C-alpha positions as CSV (number, residue, x, y, z in Angstrom):
1,M,-11.3,6.4,-19.0
2,A,-11.6,2.8,-17.3
3,D,-7.8,3.0,-16.7
4,H,-7.8,6.1,-14.4
5,F,-8.5,6.3,-11.1
6,W,-11.2,8.5,-9.3
7,L,-11.8,9.0,-5.5
8,S,-15.5,8.1,-4.7
9,D,-17.9,10.7,-2.9
10,A,-17.4,8.9,0.1
11,Q,-13.3,8.9,0.3
12,W,-13.6,12.2,-0.7
13,A,-16.1,13.5,2.0
14,V,-13.3,11.8,4.5
15,I,-10.3,13.3,2.8
16,E,-11.6,16.9,2.1
17,P,-11.9,18.3,5.3
18,H,-8.0,17.5,5.9
19,I,-7.0,19.4,2.6
20,P,-5.3,23.0,3.4
21,K,-7.6,25.9,2.3
22,V,-5.1,28.5,2.0
23,Y,-4.3,29.2,-1.8
24,T,-1.7,31.5,-3.1
25,G,-0.6,32.2,-6.7
26,K,-2.1,30.9,-9.8
27,R,-5.5,28.8,-10.0
28,R,-5.5,26.2,-8.4
29,V,-5.9,22.5,-9.9
30,D,-8.8,20.6,-8.4
31,D,-7.7,18.8,-5.2
32,R,-9.7,15.5,-5.7
33,R,-8.2,15.4,-9.3
34,V,-4.7,16.2,-8.1
35,I,-5.3,13.4,-5.5
36,S,-6.7,10.9,-7.7
37,G,-3.6,11.3,-9.9
38,I,-1.4,10.8,-6.5
39,V,-3.1,7.4,-5.7
40,H,-2.8,6.6,-9.8
41,R,0.8,7.1,-9.6
42,L,1.3,5.1,-6.6
43,R,-0.7,2.2,-7.5
44,E,0.4,1.7,-11.2
45,G,4.2,2.5,-10.0
46,C,4.7,4.6,-13.0
47,R,7.1,8.0,-13.2
48,W,5.7,11.2,-12.6
49,R,6.3,12.4,-15.9
50,A,4.0,9.2,-17.4
51,L,0.7,10.5,-15.4
52,P,-2.0,10.6,-17.9
53,D,-2.9,14.4,-18.6
54,I,-6.3,13.9,-16.9
55,Y,-4.8,14.5,-13.5
56,G,-3.3,17.9,-14.6
57,P,0.1,18.9,-14.8
58,Y,2.5,16.0,-13.1
59,T,4.6,18.7,-11.8
60,T,1.5,20.0,-9.9
61,V,0.6,16.6,-8.8
62,F,4.2,15.7,-7.4
63,N,4.7,19.2,-5.8
64,R,1.3,18.8,-3.8
65,Y,2.4,15.0,-3.1
66,N,5.7,16.0,-1.6
67,R,4.6,19.4,0.0
68,W,1.8,17.3,1.8
69,S,4.4,14.5,2.7
70,K,6.7,16.9,4.3
71,R,3.4,18.3,6.6
72,G,2.3,14.6,7.6
73,L,-1.1,15.1,5.8
74,W,-1.0,11.5,4.2
75,Q,-0.8,10.0,7.7
76,R,-3.7,11.9,8.7
77,I,-5.9,11.0,5.9
78,L,-5.0,7.3,5.9
79,A,-6.0,7.3,9.6
80,S,-9.5,9.0,8.8
81,L,-10.0,6.7,5.9
82,S,-9.2,3.8,8.2
83,E,-11.6,5.1,10.7
84,A,-14.4,5.8,8.3
85,A,-14.3,2.3,6.9
86,D,-17.3,0.3,7.5
87,P,-16.4,-2.4,8.5
88,P,-13.0,-1.7,9.7
89,V,-10.4,-2.7,7.4
90,T,-6.9,-3.2,7.1
91,A,-4.6,-0.2,5.4
92,M,-1.9,-1.5,3.4
93,I,0.8,0.6,1.9
94,D,1.6,-2.1,-0.9
95,S,0.6,-5.4,-1.8
96,T,3.8,-7.0,-0.9
97,S,3.2,-10.7,1.2
98,V,5.6,-12.7,2.6
99,K,5.4,-16.4,2.2
100,A,6.4,-18.7,4.9
101,H,8.5,-21.9,4.2
102,R,6.5,-24.8,5.0
103,S,9.2,-25.9,8.1
104,A,8.6,-22.2,9.9
105,A,5.9,-23.4,12.3
106,G,8.3,-25.9,13.7
107,A,11.4,-28.3,12.8
108,K,10.7,-31.8,11.4
109,G,9.1,-34.1,13.8
110,G,6.6,-31.3,15.5
111,P,7.3,-29.6,19.0
112,R,9.9,-30.3,21.1
113,P,9.3,-31.3,24.5
114,T,9.8,-28.5,27.4
115,P,12.2,-29.6,30.1
């Protein structure tokens, strides 16, 4: 279970009001479970089919991610999580960082005099 991601109670309290409440069709898989699966998939970079069964059917996890993306739900959730953070933190989509070359701050010999 240590390899699986689960939302904390505090995170879920911020996210839950944004989740659509109209349900149709078959019995619904728990939203907290599905969102935890979505975050796990995005963190691990695995294929949807490779999601552990603990998050529910991978098709359900993918379909909710896709449907909610089209509705702009993720932007609202990320904004709410960012506002609720104490102290404020920076929200990042991925862990990419860009290293600057040692000469990026200026050319050899320091700054040039302005005319």
